[in-house]
C-alpha positions, 0 to 999 in steps of 0.5 A, spaced: 491 671 200 490 663 198 485 662 203 480 668 201 480 663 194 477 658 198 472 661 203 466 658 199 461 665 202 466 670 200 466 666 194 459 666 193 459 674 194 464 674 188 461 670 183 454 673 184 457 680 183 462 678 177 462 671 174 469 672 172 471 673 179 471 665 178 478 665 174 481 667 182 477 662 185 481 655 188 481 649 184 476 645 189 471 651 188 471 651 181 469 645 181 463 646 187 457 646 182 453 652 186 458 657 185 459 655 178 451 656 177 451 663 180 458 665 177 456 664 170 449 666 171 452 672 173 456 672 166 455 666 162 462 666 159 465 665 167 464 657 163 471 658 162 474 657 168 469 652 171 472 645 172 473 640 166 467 636 169 462 641 170 464 644 163 461 636 162 456 637 167 449 639 163 445 643 169 451 647 169 452 647 162 445 650 161 445 655 166 450 658 161 447 657 155 440 660 157 444 666 159 448 666 152 448 661 147 455 662 145 459 660 152 457 653 149 464 653 146 467 653 153 462 646 154 465 639 154 466 636 147 460 631 149 455 636 151 457 640 145 454 633 142 448 633 147 441 635 143 438 638 150 444 643 151 445 644 143 437 646 142 437 652 149 444 655 146 442 656 138 434 658 141 437 663 146 444 665 140 443 663 134 451 664 133 451 658 138 450 653 131 458 655 130 460 653 137 455 646 136 460 639 135 461 637 128 457 630 128 451 634 131 452 639 126 453 634 120 447 630 123 443 636 122 445 637 116 443 630 113 437 632 116 435 639 112 439 635 106 435 629 104 428 630 108 
């Protein structure tokens, strides 16, 4: 039923009930900011199924990491290096530190060692 995977109203209702339903929607709707935000608010790991463009969208990734910081693992490399996003993720779940870009980890390590 491909027409259902591309029906905004049906998809929106589905992801609001189960964010992981995002896995099964059309590519077009995986790139719809509102649908993806509702999906990650319901289940943060749904970020895995968002379009690459939305994995690099600060608003979308913040919505996910505010639910579970470890969802940072599915963010774009650029946002894994974004201090605002990383801070929100770590504040929500300290384990998100393992998902942070190596560059940001090294920067923080140097600050701790040399300050």
